[in-house]
C-alpha positions as CSV (number, residue, x, y, z in Angstrom):
1,M,-55.4,-17.0,-5.2
2,T,-54.8,-20.0,-3.0
3,F,-51.8,-21.4,-1.8
4,T,-50.4,-24.3,0.1
5,D,-48.1,-24.7,2.9
6,S,-46.1,-27.7,3.2
7,R,-46.0,-27.3,7.1
8,I,-49.7,-28.3,7.4
9,A,-50.0,-32.1,7.8
10,A,-51.6,-33.9,4.7
11,S,-54.0,-35.7,7.4
12,D,-55.3,-32.2,8.2
13,T,-56.5,-31.6,4.6
14,Q,-57.4,-34.7,3.4
15,G,-60.7,-34.6,1.5
16,L,-60.2,-31.0,0.8
17,D,-60.3,-29.6,-2.7
18,T,-56.9,-28.7,-3.9
19,D,-57.7,-25.1,-3.9
20,D,-59.1,-24.9,-0.4
21,S,-57.6,-22.0,1.6
22,L,-57.3,-24.4,4.8
23,R,-54.4,-26.0,2.8
24,G,-52.4,-22.8,3.3
25,G,-54.3,-19.7,2.7
26,A,-55.5,-17.2,0.1
27,V,-54.6,-13.8,-1.0
28,E,-57.3,-11.4,-2.1
29,V,-56.9,-8.0,-3.7
30,F,-59.7,-5.3,-3.6
31,G,-60.3,-2.1,-5.1
32,S,-59.9,-0.3,-1.8
33,A,-58.6,-0.8,1.7
34,E,-62.2,-0.3,2.8
35,D,-63.4,-3.1,0.7
36,A,-60.6,-5.5,2.0
37,K,-61.4,-4.7,5.5
38,A,-65.2,-5.2,5.0
39,R,-64.4,-8.6,3.4
40,S,-62.2,-9.7,6.4
41,K,-65.0,-8.6,8.9
42,Y,-67.6,-10.5,6.8
43,I,-65.4,-13.8,6.9
44,Q,-64.7,-13.4,10.7
45,S,-68.5,-13.1,11.4
46,V,-69.3,-16.1,9.4
47,T,-66.6,-18.2,10.9
48,K,-67.2,-17.0,14.4
49,S,-69.6,-19.8,14.9
50,M,-67.7,-22.5,13.2
51,P,-64.3,-22.7,14.7
52,M,-63.1,-25.4,12.2
53,L,-63.2,-22.6,9.6
54,A,-61.4,-20.0,11.6
55,E,-58.1,-18.4,10.1
56,Y,-55.6,-15.7,10.5
57,H,-56.3,-12.4,8.6
58,Y,-53.6,-9.7,7.5
59,L,-54.6,-6.6,6.0
60,D,-52.3,-4.1,4.1
61,G,-54.5,-1.6,2.1
62,P,-56.3,-3.3,-0.4
63,V,-54.8,-6.7,0.2
64,L,-56.3,-9.4,2.4
65,V,-54.1,-12.4,3.3
66,R,-55.9,-15.2,4.9
67,V,-54.0,-18.0,6.5
68,S,-55.1,-21.5,7.6
69,H,-55.9,-22.2,11.2
70,Y,-53.8,-25.4,11.0
71,L,-50.6,-23.3,11.2
72,T,-49.3,-22.0,14.4
73,P,-49.5,-18.2,15.3
74,Q,-45.8,-18.1,14.7
75,Q,-45.9,-19.6,11.2
76,A,-49.1,-17.4,10.4
77,G,-47.1,-14.5,11.4
78,E,-44.6,-15.2,8.8
79,Y,-47.0,-14.4,6.1
80,E,-48.0,-11.1,8.1
81,A,-44.1,-10.2,8.0
82,A,-43.9,-11.0,4.2
83,L,-47.1,-8.8,3.5
84,R,-45.5,-5.9,5.5
85,G,-42.0,-6.4,4.0
């Protein structure tokens, strides 16, 4: 599931699909914590050479929350806090 964060400027996401995770982020739920961790590692390896696709990742068991790099670390951290709360 993707979500939009209104703190991201519309000019940053112009031309992106309405469900693009760069507009805010995405929540992915897996069958196990290991599967979620593997998915996170895969995405990070793919985006390592493409900084424009980098994102924040937060794991909690089988849940992976991916947050757009257009947010500040503090703003993105709010999603981590919500996940842990």
